VOGU-3710 file (C-alpha; in Angstrom, 3 decimals, decimal comma):
1> mrngakigiv> -63,155/98,858/97,668  -64,917/100,266/94,746  -67,101/98,567/92,060  -68,324/95,874/94,476  -65,317/94,528/95,403  -65,842/91,777/97,967  -63,338/90,988/100,341  -62,807/87,424/102,564  -59,795/86,151/104,234  -57,942/82,946/102,772
11> ggvfavvvgg> -55,121/81,419/104,689  -54,089/84,821/106,200  -54,406/86,953/103,072  -56,953/88,757/101,371  -58,887/87,297/98,339  -60,216/90,046/96,295  -62,717/89,483/93,960  -63,590/92,023/91,155  -66,335/91,355/88,617  -65,906/87,437/89,193
21> vgygaynlwn> -62,346/87,427/89,111  -60,435/86,595/92,182  -57,166/87,728/93,141  -55,490/87,366/96,230  -53,772/90,387/97,862  -52,243/91,638/101,085  -54,506/94,451/103,115  -53,414/96,860/99,943  -53,224/100,024/102,386  -50,734/98,624/104,822
31> glngsggggs> -48,750/96,940/102,281  -48,429/100,138/100,132  -47,305/102,100/103,678  -44,705/100,035/104,800  -42,672/100,122/101,051  -40,602/103,305/102,271  -42,345/104,809/99,260  -42,820/108,270/101,344  -46,691/107,684/101,284  -49,044/109,506/103,130
41> gptgttqaap> -50,987/108,051/106,366  -54,785/107,804/106,820  -55,563/111,235/106,809  -53,951/111,863/103,688  -51,352/114,184/105,035  -47,949/113,962/102,890  -44,480/114,990/104,709  -41,454/114,934/102,560  -38,442/113,075/103,905  -34,959/113,117/102,841
51> artgpptade> -33,762/109,952/100,378  -32,836/106,917/102,629  -29,340/105,143/101,842  -27,531/101,812/102,897  -29,540/98,183/102,785  -33,241/98,106/103,275  -34,408/97,618/106,569  -36,042/94,444/107,720  -38,774/96,367/107,994  -38,324/97,821/104,733
61> isgaakafla> -37,802/94,403/103,174  -41,290/93,098/104,109  -42,922/96,239/103,610  -41,742/96,413/99,498  -42,524/92,439/99,323  -46,018/92,929/100,705  -47,053/95,784/98,563  -45,506/94,317/95,367  -47,469/90,762/96,181  -50,792/92,265/96,890
71> awakgdadaa> -50,711/94,726/93,857  -49,713/91,969/91,602  -52,091/89,548/93,389  -54,741/91,970/92,470  -54,151/92,030/89,034  -52,321/95,752/89,340  -49,973/95,312/87,043  -48,797/99,294/86,541  -48,807/99,148/90,352  -46,743/96,023/91,201
81> sqltdnaada> -44,581/97,046/88,256  -43,768/100,553/90,070  -42,939/98,526/92,944  -39,357/97,354/91,279  -36,553/98,732/90,289  -37,228/97,941/86,778  -40,519/98,801/85,508  -40,158/98,862/82,306  -39,288/95,032/81,821  -41,734/94,042/84,762
91> qpllagyred> -45,363/95,321/83,595  -45,149/93,043/80,571  -44,934/90,296/82,322  -46,721/90,807/85,333  -49,909/91,995/83,310  -49,054/88,769/80,714  -49,535/86,782/84,188  -52,953/87,831/83,511  -53,826/88,399/79,850  -51,614/85,640/78,245
101> ahvtrvvltp> -51,057/82,847/81,003  -54,723/83,430/81,449  -54,303/83,509/85,294  -57,809/83,740/87,003  -57,087/83,546/90,851  -53,768/83,618/92,504  -53,203/83,867/96,174  -49,593/84,951/96,694  -48,070/83,807/100,452  -44,754/85,314/101,794
111> gaasgakvpf> -42,471/83,119/103,729  -39,974/84,201/106,473  -37,367/86,873/104,856  -33,775/85,519/104,513  -31,863/89,025/104,499  -33,288/90,835/101,716  -34,860/87,379/99,775  -38,370/87,065/100,501  -39,504/83,359/99,252  -43,191/83,334/98,688
121> tvkatvsykg> -45,367/80,564/97,784  -48,196/80,875/94,633  -51,552/78,976/94,319  -53,403/79,791/91,404  -56,331/79,024/88,882  -55,765/79,104/85,480  -58,806/78,829/83,030  -58,960/78,838/78,976  -61,672/77,992/76,674  -63,184/76,073/79,099
131> etkpwsytss> -60,690/74,154/80,534  -59,413/75,157/84,358  -56,976/73,643/86,435  -55,418/74,514/89,612  -51,705/75,932/89,715  -49,210/75,963/92,717  -45,234/76,820/92,892  -42,711/78,440/94,940  -40,629/81,581/94,183  -38,580/84,522/95,685
141> lsvvrgvttg> -38,238/87,902/95,070  -35,014/90,156/96,509  -35,300/93,859/97,841  -33,131/96,340/97,081  -32,448/100,115/97,601  -33,778/102,035/94,552  -30,634/104,084/93,435  -32,327/107,306/92,501  -35,697/107,494/95,076  -34,185/105,756/97,700
151> ralvdwepsv> -36,740/103,664/98,000  -37,202/100,252/99,218  -37,730/98,217/95,478  -38,361/94,632/94,442  -35,121/93,649/92,466  -37,341/92,728/89,074  -36,166/89,389/87,290  -38,628/87,549/85,344  -37,860/84,446/87,643  -39,888/86,474/90,176
161> vhpdlkkget> -42,943/85,346/88,228  -41,817/82,010/87,673  -38,595/80,540/88,713  -37,809/79,279/85,344  -38,588/82,277/83,328  -35,964/83,969/81,895  -35,586/87,179/79,892  -36,813/87,443/76,872  -39,087/84,886/77,551  -42,919/84,834/78,543
171> lttgearsap> -45,791/82,730/80,106  -48,465/81,675/78,221  -52,075/79,662/78,057  -53,041/77,948/75,033  -52,778/75,450/72,815  -49,418/73,941/72,936  -46,487/74,437/70,156  -46,425/70,939/69,379  -47,799/67,655/70,228  -46,966/65,696/72,724
181> ikavdhngte> -44,792/62,787/72,848  -44,424/59,767/74,267  -40,662/58,666/73,695  -39,677/55,158/74,244  -36,066/53,512/73,875  -34,847/51,641/70,846  -36,174/48,465/72,976  -39,751/50,235/73,526  -39,620/51,161/76,890  -40,773/54,682/77,703
191> ltkekypslg> -38,610/57,391/78,583  -39,876/59,932/81,049  -38,624/63,606/82,800  -39,976/61,972/85,864  -37,889/58,548/85,730  -34,873/60,320/83,782  -34,712/63,863/84,918  -31,825/64,871/82,416  -33,544/63,785/79,582  -35,883/66,654/80,366
201> pvldalrqky> -34,545/69,489/77,808  -33,836/66,245/75,101  -37,306/65,575/75,458  -38,662/68,926/74,989  -36,462/69,555/71,751  -37,632/66,080/70,301  -41,584/66,826/71,264  -40,966/70,398/69,678  -39,433/68,906/66,536  -41,427/65,509/66,222
211> gdkaggrpgi> -44,508/65,863/68,192  -46,396/66,855/64,883  -44,791/65,389/62,420  -44,790/61,596/64,129  -48,699/62,338/64,232  -49,477/63,725/67,765  -52,161/66,585/68,791  -51,613/69,488/70,726  -53,269/69,837/74,251  -54,087/73,334/76,116
221> etyigadgsa> -50,596/74,068/78,418  -49,556/76,589/80,244  -45,922/76,994/78,882  -42,930/79,321/78,713  -42,062/80,405/75,206  -39,488/83,048/73,843  -41,183/86,247/73,530  -39,360/87,191/70,267  -36,427/88,868/71,580  -34,968/85,207/72,388
231> dstapaktll> -34,189/82,355/70,344  -37,784/81,221/69,042  -36,594/77,850/68,190  -35,957/76,852/71,284  -38,278/74,226/72,692  -41,056/75,723/74,704  -41,495/74,035/78,949  -44,621/73,357/79,417  -45,766/74,130/83,570  -48,947/73,003/83,489
241> tlskgtpall> -50,971/70,836/81,443  -54,712/71,614/81,031  -55,820/69,178/78,666  -53,021/66,643/77,346  -54,079/66,077/73,572  -52,895/63,427/71,786  -49,408/61,773/72,087  -47,433/60,992/69,308  -45,034/57,431/69,471  -41,587/58,639/68,989
251> httldaraqa> -39,051/55,763/68,777  -35,705/56,902/69,948  -32,297/55,230/69,612  -31,866/55,452/73,642  -31,124/52,710/75,740  -33,248/52,655/79,380  -30,598/50,901/80,880  -27,359/53,172/79,645  -29,792/56,020/80,814  -30,391/55,084/84,036
261> aaevavkrfs> -26,778/54,358/85,012  -25,842/57,575/82,981  -27,993/59,749/85,499  -26,674/58,207/88,606  -23,044/58,711/87,574  -23,221/62,172/87,136  -25,287/62,696/90,378  -21,572/62,018/91,545  -20,196/65,318/90,649  -21,305/68,295/89,859
271> essvvavrps> -21,411/69,963/86,957  -20,889/66,923/84,669  -22,179/65,784/81,549  -21,880/62,126/79,794  -23,184/60,876/76,730  -22,922/57,550/74,953  -22,731/56,123/71,296  -22,988/52,986/69,674  -19,690/53,023/67,413  -21,135/50,715/64,664
281> tgeiraiann> -24,378/53,148/63,661  -23,977/56,229/66,306  -27,007/55,232/67,548  -27,064/57,757/70,996  -27,718/55,520/74,114  -27,343/57,789/76,589  -27,247/61,616/77,696  -27,070/63,196/81,340  -26,362/66,275/82,944  -25,483/67,428/86,716
291> rddafnaatq> -25,705/71,055/86,414  -27,099/74,119/88,084  -28,976/75,054/85,094  -31,032/73,300/82,580  -28,012/73,671/79,514  -27,665/70,697/77,970  -24,030/70,465/78,412  -23,616/66,862/77,181  -24,520/67,781/73,562  -24,156/71,650/73,275
301> gklapgstmk> -21,395/72,350/75,525  -17,961/74,553/74,089  -15,056/73,512/75,925  -11,698/72,440/75,494  -11,304/68,278/75,878  -7,712/68,239/76,815  -5,886/65,331/76,377  -8,541/63,369/75,067  -8,074/65,516/71,340  -4,756/63,358/71,428
311> imtaamlinn> -6,818/60,669/69,788  -7,206/62,552/66,805  -3,743/64,257/66,948  -2,513/60,665/67,370  -4,113/59,793/64,269  -2,758/62,975/62,394  0,602/61,826/63,338  0,282/58,333/62,085  -1,326/59,251/58,736  1,502/61,947/58,046
321> glasenspll> 4,025/59,258/58,388  5,267/61,048/61,606  4,788/58,269/64,185  3,345/55,027/64,717  2,638/52,970/68,327  5,419/51,264/68,541  7,783/53,953/66,954  9,722/56,137/69,010  8,323/59,358/70,395  10,613/61,983/72,659
331> cepsvvwqgq> 8,932/62,755/75,798  10,668/65,218/77,850  9,714/67,428/80,859  8,813/70,729/78,897  9,029/71,683/75,073  8,720/75,491/73,717  6,976/76,526/70,855  6,998/79,837/69,257  7,818/81,458/72,530  5,485/79,181/74,584
341> tfhnldnfsi> 6,645/76,519/77,281  4,407/73,527/77,428  4,612/70,980/80,339  3,957/67,333/81,526  1,825/66,711/84,715  4,511/66,838/87,239  7,364/67,515/84,751  7,389/63,649/83,970  9,414/62,215/81,051  9,767/58,884/79,516
351> pggtmakafa> 13,157/57,663/78,474  13,598/56,071/75,369  9,243/55,880/75,090  7,235/54,889/72,223  4,250/56,986/71,110  2,104/54,062/72,131  3,691/54,583/76,352  3,199/58,638/75,682  -0,048/57,944/74,622  -1,090/55,963/77,761
361> rscntafikp> 0,628/58,342/80,170  -0,791/61,296/78,228  2,757/62,918/77,592  1,537/66,139/76,394  5,551/67,285/75,004  5,271/63,976/72,898  2,346/65,210/70,721  3,492/68,455/70,504  6,875/68,415/69,389  6,156/67,022/66,055
371> vgklhdrgia> 4,735/70,195/65,233  7,978/71,630/64,013  7,873/68,764/61,207  4,420/69,839/60,255  5,974/73,262/60,222  8,571/72,681/57,771  5,794/70,832/55,508  3,992/74,018/55,689  0,933/72,181/57,542  1,292/72,564/60,983
381> dtalpdtakk> -1,631/75,299/60,831  -4,232/72,674/58,908  -2,897/68,982/59,551  -4,888/68,697/62,777  -8,413/70,185/61,117  -8,212/68,598/58,263  -7,648/65,646/60,005  -10,671/65,818/62,202  -12,709/66,715/59,698  -12,066/64,272/56,939
391> yfgigavwnv> -11,839/61,476/59,178  -14,154/62,362/62,350  -16,953/64,830/61,296  -15,488/67,311/63,359  -16,125/70,544/61,400  -19,268/69,245/59,788  -22,931/69,571/60,229  -24,284/67,327/61,894  -28,148/66,356/61,639  -28,446/64,861/65,332
401> giptfdgsvp> -32,542/65,314/66,082  -31,693/67,529/68,798  -29,625/70,836/69,087  -25,582/69,897/69,000  -22,661/71,954/68,947  -20,597/69,435/66,523  -17,337/70,607/67,656  -14,609/72,827/66,156  -10,919/72,158/65,408  -10,369/75,635/63,921
411> qttgpntaaa> -6,916/76,084/61,824  -4,765/78,088/63,914  -1,293/79,896/64,495  1,477/80,181/66,781  1,365/78,752/70,184  -2,615/77,952/69,675  -1,091/75,191/67,111  0,800/73,287/69,577  -1,860/73,567/71,956  -4,672/72,205/70,071
421> migqglvqmn> -2,697/69,012/69,664  -3,255/68,641/73,497  -6,671/69,546/73,453  -6,085/73,419/74,487  -6,048/76,607/72,964  -8,941/77,098/70,619  -10,272/73,474/70,224  -13,829/73,220/71,701  -15,766/70,126/72,193  -18,476/68,688/74,528
431> plnmasvtat> -19,482/64,696/75,448  -21,340/63,979/72,556  -18,011/64,908/69,982  -15,703/63,073/72,161  -17,766/60,236/72,273  -18,038/59,731/68,633  -14,475/60,613/68,068  -13,901/57,588/70,371  -16,590/55,365/68,539  -15,076/56,350/65,050
441> arsgafhqpv> -11,729/55,251/66,693  -13,298/51,964/68,059  -15,631/50,980/64,480  -12,912/52,725/62,204  -15,432/54,821/60,378  -17,237/57,555/61,458  -20,867/57,519/61,563  -22,822/60,478/62,360  -24,648/60,387/65,847  -28,255/60,420/65,727
451> ivpgslrdgd> -31,553/60,060/68,234  -33,963/59,445/66,210  -34,057/57,521/62,703  -33,537/58,821/59,589  -37,148/58,621/58,362  -38,056/61,465/60,851  -35,117/63,444/60,400  -34,779/66,569/57,642  -31,558/67,108/55,723  -28,644/65,354/55,079
461> tataqplpag> -26,570/63,066/57,789  -23,020/64,110/57,796  -20,155/61,821/56,024  -16,395/61,523/56,665  -13,775/59,142/54,995  -12,922/55,855/57,144  -9,821/55,923/58,968  -6,766/53,878/57,120  -7,253/50,353/58,612  -3,826/50,474/60,193
471> taqqlrdmmh> -4,437/53,846/62,370  -7,975/52,965/62,706  -5,727/49,537/64,603  -3,334/51,376/66,064  -5,686/54,013/67,978  -7,635/50,696/69,524  -4,075/49,328/70,646  -3,157/52,467/72,267  -6,936/52,869/73,859  -6,483/49,610/75,274
481> ttatagygtg> -2,982/49,910/76,719  -4,485/53,206/78,293  -7,411/51,366/80,092  -5,547/48,082/80,901  -1,533/48,308/81,298  -0,234/49,351/84,859  0,834/52,563/83,563  -2,446/53,363/81,906  -4,051/56,510/83,227  -7,805/55,036/82,424
491> taamsgvggy> -6,516/51,814/84,192  -8,202/52,324/87,387  -11,284/53,928/86,268  -12,087/51,000/83,838  -11,184/48,280/85,902  -14,628/47,332/86,620  -15,844/47,530/82,672  -15,708/44,232/80,998  -14,978/43,591/77,054  -12,723/44,665/75,093
501> kgaktgsaev> -12,495/48,170/76,286  -9,787/51,363/75,825  -9,777/54,677/77,088  -8,012/58,188/76,979  -7,905/60,720/79,457  -7,757/64,371/79,289  -7,325/67,230/81,995  -8,160/70,733/80,452  -6,893/73,810/82,061  -9,045/76,637/82,156
511> daqgksnswf> -7,625/80,635/82,851  -8,893/81,833/86,641  -10,446/78,338/87,555  -8,508/76,436/90,535  -8,964/72,903/89,326  -8,649/71,743/85,770  -11,643/70,401/83,839  -11,568/66,414/84,080  -12,611/64,755/80,693  -12,621/60,639/80,273
521> tgfsddlaaa> -13,449/58,816/77,193  -13,857/55,208/76,429  -15,121/52,067/74,524  -16,277/48,732/75,861  -17,184/46,397/72,862  -19,881/48,283/70,801  -20,367/50,894/73,216  -18,407/54,564/73,322  -19,092/57,298/75,936  -17,389/60,664/77,300
531> avvqsgghgg> -17,630/62,829/80,245  -16,689/65,862/81,687  -16,707/67,176/84,932  -16,100/70,759/85,089  -13,078/71,741/87,938  -12,907/67,999/88,364  -9,758/67,448/88,335  -7,478/64,924/86,377  -9,548/62,740/84,088  -9,340/59,648/85,667
541> daagpvvaav> -10,785/60,925/88,911  -13,709/62,010/88,147  -14,744/62,059/84,356  -13,543/58,653/84,272  -15,840/56,782/87,019  -18,693/58,308/84,951  -17,958/57,028/81,895  -16,922/53,630/83,136  -20,436/53,213/85,213  -22,283/54,064/81,493
551> laags> -19,996/51,649/79,620  -20,360/48,787/82,972  -24,280/49,444/82,514  -24,864/49,758/78,532  -22,297/47,458/77,081
//
């Protein structure tokens, strides 16, 4: 080693200290020689060899991983990046580990390879303006064969540097982008990521938007943020806190008891999300997700809602004089609209049925058949979108306090018009949207969902016209029947929920997906909730128990 480098062995790896800045590394010579890069031996001689093909061998995988980790640990971003299959993307992140994240020492220790994947542990020290703190985590890398060189190379992904790092993001240590918050529910109970893991992205978003406004002072943190090519409005994710700053006390509308129930409920099903809303005010009581990623699908997802959409479709039919809860509504096994055939589940029919019974049993054809009469009036493509926006606030821009997708019921033509009536086609919703729809039916008026007091939120709150009193009552009646009658598709799931209750089930088919998405929405007294379980099947089977658990705990 040149320049007075000092070498000591730390836990089986070399700690290389240059100029007072320490980086853990493997024996750099042996690591590089094992990388498959065609390097020379100790005598300096070089022998040309044909480029290798096929998957890397175990020795190549081990050698490439060790060489890469050694160069990274030494702080040589140029050398480390050349040992990947994408040096242009790798070099800035590896260099930034030292320059931007202010990592002053790191020891990288690989574990046993599983095929081409090599896990490793990171033990680092981060120092910034007199603040120093240890930092430990685990990550992994995979080794592939270079397409042009035939060398064994690290398959570059930002997650190599840190498992939470994605393309378009960087690691930074410095003053936090926003002040920390101490979030509390409407009763003053503290809400933390540790106790309520689903609230992680929600609390990050609240911190970014309201930490400074609520009177906090930023601390010093290591965090993941956008590098300029990604969404710069996305909340930063804190990985390490060197100094805490002063947290702002932030009051939210959430309810700790309902949130706890939601956290447990979604754990029953993978890829599930749920939201609970107070119908009389629009206050959000719970948000929970159980997903492989960190995406807040509960408030930002975009999925067809299936037959839960029939709440708005029923309102549209009632308002246009085409049906009422006790009027006859033909439920046939199938119906054709402009060349496309729509079926009921198992092709069931309801002889002499009413709209209330068609709603409770979730008859698709009964809600598609009236499209013909709407078409005769010239409003087939606009009646449902107009109802959704005028009475339910779907199509307006919501000002919730966190990022949301606010639902979409677009104008359509052809078969998509019929599909929209049963929540398929181009209609897109998430549990927040459907919880709000149910809350509107329950209270008779749209109250835009909110998660923080209006005094903090910038901009206007979305509004809509109240439902006609008769329409709202009929919606409540039909939902109550769905949740209580022996033939109601929501009765089994809602059997343990007390109070005055109602529900609607949904199953949304998705192309190339083996099972439909399970949807369920319901209310109990002054609490409404909606859930989706992707590939969960029938609405009452998966999403139903999730909603019921939240309603039972929070009502």
